N, C-alpha and C positions, 0 to 999 in steps of 0.2 A: 504494500500500500504506500502511496506517495505521502511524504511528510507534510505537504501543504499544497497551496494552489500555484500552478505554473502560470506565469503571466506572459503575454505576448511580447512585451518589451524584453523580458529575459531570454526568450527564444531568439529574438533578433540579435541580441548580444552573443548568444552561444553560436549562432550561425556565422557571425562575423569573426569570432575567435577561431572557429574551425576553418574558415576560409583563409584567414591571414596568418594563423599560427602563433599569434602573440596578443597579449592584452593591449600593448601600445599601438600595434598596427590596427587592431580592431577599433580602438578609441579614435584613431585618425579617420578611419572609414565612417564611423558613426557620428563623428563631430562632437565627441565628448572627451572627458578626461580618463586617464588610465585608472585612477582610483575608483571612478564611477563604474567602469567595466568590471573591475575586481569585485566591487560590492555586489553588483547584479549577478555575477557568476556565483558568488558565495550564497546569495539568496536563492538562486536556482538550484544549487546543489542541496540546500536545506529543504526546499520544496520537493525535490526528487527523492531525498532520503538516501542518496548514494553519491559517491564521487563521479564527476563527469569528465574531469581532466586529470592527466598525470603530468606533473611538472618535474623535469629533470634538468637542472642547470638552466640553460637558455631554451632548451627544447620543451615543447608542449604538445601532447597528443591526447586524443579522446580515449576514454574508457569505452568498453562495450556499451554501457548504458548511454554514454555521451553520443556514440555513433547512432544508436537507435533514436535518440531524441532529435538529433540533427536531421535524420532521415524523415521523421514525421513533421518536423518544423516547417518545411517548405509548403506542404499541403495545408497545414493549419494557418500559416500566415497568408497564403493565397486566398483561403476562404474568408479570413478576416478582412483582407483588402476588398474582396468582392462585396462583403456585407457593408463595410463602411461607405464604399462608393455608391452602392444601391440605395442605402438609407439617405445619403446626402442628396441624391437625385430626387428621391421621393419627397424629401423635405423642401425641395425647391431651391437648393443652393446653386444648381447649374454649374457645378465645378467638377473637375476630374483631372487625373494625371495619367498619362500613358507613356511608358518607356518602350520605345520601338528599336528593334535590332534588325538591320537589313544587310544583305550582301551588296557590294558596291554598285553594280549595274542597276539594281533595284533602287538604291538610294538616289541615283542621278536621274531616274526616269519616272518611276511610279510614285515615289514618296513626295517629291515637291508639290505636284498637283494635288495629291490627296490631302496633304497637310494644309495647303492654302485654302482648299474648300472647307476643311474641317474648322479652321480658324474663323472663316467668314460665318459659318453656321453656328459655331459654338465657341465664342471668343473666350469663355472661361476655362476651356479645356487646354491644359498644357501638355505638349508632347516633346519628348527628348529623343534624340537619335544617336545611336552608335553603330559602327559597322563591324560585321563579323560574317564569315562564310559558314554555311552548314558543314558539318554537324555542330560546330561550336556555338552558333546562334541558338540552336534548338536546346543545347545543354544550358545556355543562359536562361532560357524560358523555364525549363524544368527546375532550375536552382533558385528561381525567384528574382533574377536580376533584370527581367523585363516582363512586359505584359503581352507583347506581340513580337513574333519573329517572322520575318520574311525569309523564305528558304526555297530551295529547288532540289529536284532529283531527276534522274534520268530513267527512262523506261527500261533500259537494259540492266538496271541495278539487280544484284543477286537476290534470290528469294529470302536469303538470311536477313537482308537489310530492308526488305519491302514493308515490313510491319513496324518500322522505326517510329512512325507517327501515330500509331493506333490509339495511344492514350491521350491524344490531343484533339482539339477542335480544329478542323482544317477548312479554310476558305479558299477554294480554287480561284486563281487570278487569271492566268493565261498559260498557253503553251508557246514557249520561246524557241524559235527555230535557230539552229546553228548553221553558220555560213563559213566557207573557207576564205582565208585572207592570204594573198600572195603578193610579192613585189610587183610593181607596175611593169617592170621589164621581164617578168617571168614568161616562159614559153607558153604557159597555160592562161595567162592573164586575160586574154580575149575569148576564152572558151565559153564563158557564161555558166557552164555546169561541168563538173568533173566527178569521176568516181574517186573515192578517197585513196584507192589503191594506186592511182596514177601519181600520187604524191609520196609513194613508199620510199623513194631514195632521197627525199629532202630532209634537211635538218628542221626540227620542229621547235616551236615556242609554245609552251604549255602554261596553263593557268593554275588555279587553286588545286589543292590535293584531290578534291572530289572530281573536278573537271579533268585533271591530269589522269586519274585512274580510269575515267570514262573514255578518254581519248585512246588510251592503251587498249581497252577492251574492244572498242570499235575497230581499231586498226588490226588487232590480232584476229578479229572475226573475218577480216578481209585478207588475211594471209601474210601480214607483216607486223613487225614490232617497230614503232616509231623511234627514231633517234632524237631524243629530246636534249637539245643543247642549252636551252634557257627555260627557266620557270619563273613566272612572276604573277602576282595577283593584280597587278596594275595594268589596266587595259591600254592606256596611252603608251605605256612602255612596250606592250606587245606590238602595237601598230608601229611604233618607232623602230623596233628591231626588224619587223617584216619590211618596212619601207626602206631600211638600210640594206636590204638584201641578205639578211642573216638567217632567214628561215621562213617557214610557212606556219599557219595557225588555223584553228577553227575558233570562232567567237560567237557568243549569243547575239542575236539581233538587238536585244536591249542594250548591250554594251556599245554597239556601234551607233546607237542613237545619239550618244553624247560624246563621241570621240571623233576627232578629225582624222580621216584616213589618208593623211599625206604620204605619198610614195607607195601606197598599197592599193590593191583592188580586191573586190569581193567576188566570190563564186558560189553558186549552189553546189552542194556536195551530196553524193550518193554513197552509202545509204542515207536517206534523210533522217535527221535526228532532231527531236524537239524535247527540251527539258520542261518539266512541269514546275511552274512557279506558283507558290501558295503563301498564304498568311496563316500562321499558327498561333493558337493561344491555349491556355488551360481551360478545362470545362467550367470551373468556378468563375474565371475571369471573363468568359464569353458573355456572361449575364451583366457585367458592369457596363453601364450606359456609355461611358467615355470609350471603352474598349470596343464595344459594338459599333459605335459611330465611326471610329477609326477604321475598323474592318470594312464597313460599308463604303467609305471614301476610297480606300485602296482598291476595292473591287470596281468602283466606278472609274477610277483612273486607268485601270487595266483594260477596260472596254474601249477606251479611246485610241 
């Protein structure tokens, strides 16, 4: 039996300590003092009736009970956030906060229009944005570091990974076609469309780890392994490398919407590949008015 009542503020402190590894780092993250963190952890251990942390010199690690409590804390805090936001909306405060995480090509295309329309319709709603590629963005959602994650996946993903979003609320946004990018002086530059196997002997410029893995899968299905000379998450860098004649690439159309293709030209590639772009949230958070409104605006932006 627990020794007392566990408070939400104590759970937030425990989660910060677990994530940062120290009281001082947790205090900086939470915007409070180290003694305050220490006092709240002491109160939480008293309420739990068992030690939650093991301190050895400068090292700090969770006990088995501490790990269990951190595991449950994310769901508990997400539920509390949902309750607070819903009650605030019902009370007529017309306020809300949404932390959005997006991959870069989504940030530069879908997000600006969606947030501009959201601000016009709901000026009291505050939205923050940070960038991360999946699966990192999805883990941020599950760990309580955001309310919405924009993510993508490819249809060729293995069955093992196909259920990775089953515990989340998924809002489909669009199917983003991948196109080939070659230097303007390339022998295939005027072809319009090529089979990806025609680029088998080329040096390749690849993107994020998920995109890189998918590129290798597609190429191997066509009978060759791509020679990847460069890897970068930055799409202007990809275009710059291709334009300088250092290799070829495949990029999502979303990425090309906001990148100047100087020195490079695009081609349709076969087999045709489209990645599924979605907005994800937790079931509890999907009922929060500010989150629901943001999802609606993202979906509207994707239709244009």
